[in-house]
C-alpha positions in Angstrom: 2.7 2.8 10.2 1.6 6.0 11.9 -1.2 8.0 10.1 0.0 10.9 7.8 -0.4 14.3 9.3 -1.8 17.3 7.6 1.5 19.1 8.0 3.4 16.3 6.4 0.9 16.3 3.4 1.3 20.1 3.1 5.1 20.0 3.1 5.0 17.3 0.4 2.5 19.3 -1.7 4.8 22.2 -1.7 7.3 20.1 -3.7 4.9 19.5 -6.5 4.5 21.5 -9.8 0.7 21.2 -9.5 0.2 22.5 -5.9 3.2 24.4 -5.0 1.7 27.7 -6.1 -1.2 27.4 -3.7 -1.1 29.7 -0.6 -0.5 28.2 2.9 -4.2 28.4 3.7 -5.2 26.8 0.4 -2.8 24.0 1.1 -4.1 23.5 4.5 -7.7 23.3 3.3 -6.8 21.0 0.5 -4.7 18.6 2.7 -7.6 18.5 5.2 -10.0 17.8 2.5 -8.0 14.9 0.9 -6.9 13.3 4.3 -10.6 13.6 5.4 -11.4 10.9 2.9 -8.9 8.6 4.5 -9.2 9.3 8.3 -6.8 6.9 10.0 -6.6 4.5 7.0 -4.3 4.4 4.0 -7.0 3.0 1.7 -10.5 3.9 0.7 -13.0 2.6 -1.8 -13.5 4.5 -4.9 -17.3 4.6 -4.6 -17.1 7.3 -1.9 -15.8 9.8 -4.5 -17.8 12.2 -6.4 -16.6 12.8 -10.1 -14.8 16.1 -9.1 -13.1 14.3 -6.2 -12.0 11.6 -8.6 -10.4 14.1 -10.9 -8.4 15.4 -8.0 -7.3 11.9 -7.0 -6.1 11.2 -10.5 -4.0 14.4 -10.3 -2.6 13.3 -7.0 -1.9 9.9 -8.6 0.1 11.7 -11.3 2.1 13.5 -8.6 2.8 10.1 -7.0 0.9 10.7 -3.9 -1.7 8.1 -4.5 -2.1 4.7 -6.3 -5.3 2.9 -7.5 -5.9 -0.8 -7.2 -8.8 -3.1 -7.9 -10.1 -6.4 -6.6 -12.4 -8.9 -8.3 -15.0 -10.5 -6.1 -17.9 -12.9 -6.8 -21.4 -11.9 -5.9 -24.0 -14.5 -4.9 -25.5 -14.6 -8.4 -22.1 -15.8 -9.7 -21.1 -12.5 -11.5 -17.9 -10.9 -11.0 -17.8 -7.6 -9.1 -14.8 -5.2 -9.5 -14.0 -3.0 -6.5 -11.6 0.0 -7.0 -9.5 1.4 -4.3 -7.3 4.5 -3.7 -4.3 4.0 -1.5 -2.1 6.8 -0.1 1.6 6.4 -0.8 2.5 7.4 2.8 6.2 6.5 2.5 6.7 8.6 -0.6 4.7 11.5 0.8 6.8 11.5 4.0 10.1 11.3 1.9 9.0 14.3 -0.1 7.8 16.2 3.1 11.2 15.6 4.6 13.1 16.9 1.7 14.9 20.0 2.9 15.7 21.5 -0.5 12.7 22.6 -2.8 13.4 21.3 -6.1 14.6 24.0 -8.5 11.7 24.9 -10.9 12.5 24.4 -14.5 13.5 27.7 -16.1 11.8 28.9 -19.2 14.2 28.5 -22.1 13.2 32.1 -23.3 14.5 33.6 -20.1 18.0 32.5 -21.0 18.1 34.4 -24.2 19.5 37.9 -24.1 17.2 40.8 -24.9 19.4 42.0 -27.9 18.8 38.6 -29.5 15.2 39.4 -30.0 15.9 42.5 -32.2 14.8 41.9 -35.7 17.4 41.9 -38.3 16.8 43.0 -41.9 
């Protein structure tokens, strides 16, 4: 599969609640930052992340952009070693990026109440 482009990632981010309010410049910087971890790969090892990076990755996982996996391996001493990975959900990101209509934001329920309903009655 072709590597994900920054433009595809930006388009997909615009369809999320968490990142849709960012400016185009912020989205470009953010997409470059995230995709910089992956390069031409779809998977990275968790050990390369700093705690703040990991928080962002968990946020992207909640948005459906990433998934985490783990693998158990034996080391020469016989102990088990657990390796954690982050994987881009490239197909889902591309589907979201190719969505023409931006999802309608949820309206605040209070916006639907007429102003005269707020008048205090004695």
